[in-house]
C-alpha angles and dihedrals in degrees: 000000000000121000093243095053089047090052092046092050092048091050092050092046090049093048091050092051091045091053091047091053089044092060093048098054121092112262093241088071088066105027139022123186089357090301126109116254119228087264090048091053093047090050093046089054091053094044090046087061092045094047093047091054091068096234102116109076095190097093101275114149134168114237115210118194134151114264114256093230106030103025089224115134115265128190130211130181113234140166118243112224121199123209127167095343097312132101124231141188119213130200104222089184094056128227094334095068111116094221089061090054091045093050091049091048091050090051089244096304110140145137123241117204124201107142090319132031123251125186111227144171118233112212115195111237113226113249093248093062098046104081097085091042091052089052092051090048094053088052091061103028115062092172088062095055098084091052100049107064096220129092111245095241094042120128119274093250091066089053089049090056093059099029099101090058095061118058116220126195127200112222110229119182119234113234 
């Protein structure tokens, strides 16, 4: 087995174990008051590089968007949810997430990285249309489950009750 292949397999194995552990730890290790802890920020930096590399196949992407205050590029790891043929980004931390503020300030212009970079426009989905997307998101994003107070298999009405609290953006490619 070549050295490169061995390194790649070890990296993938480590990442899989890391993600498994990540989903088992209590949410307070990563976030408090809907803000990342110091440990959460460090982990997000690592996972951002990992997601941008294109290795994880479970929907992780790195969102790059200019900061609303400084204009410098910021990156955030998110899970891409698919629903009815479209891709969506969901803010599991609600309205207070900085990436949401950054996307709104940038008029939805952003870059998604997963192996390669693609320039996209993020269009905010009205609250009345978010419920089925939130349910699809919870099905693919175990890390979001502690933050959205609805069971993944709950009825759509329960998702409608909390939909206004969690911004959702449809990913549209720029031609």
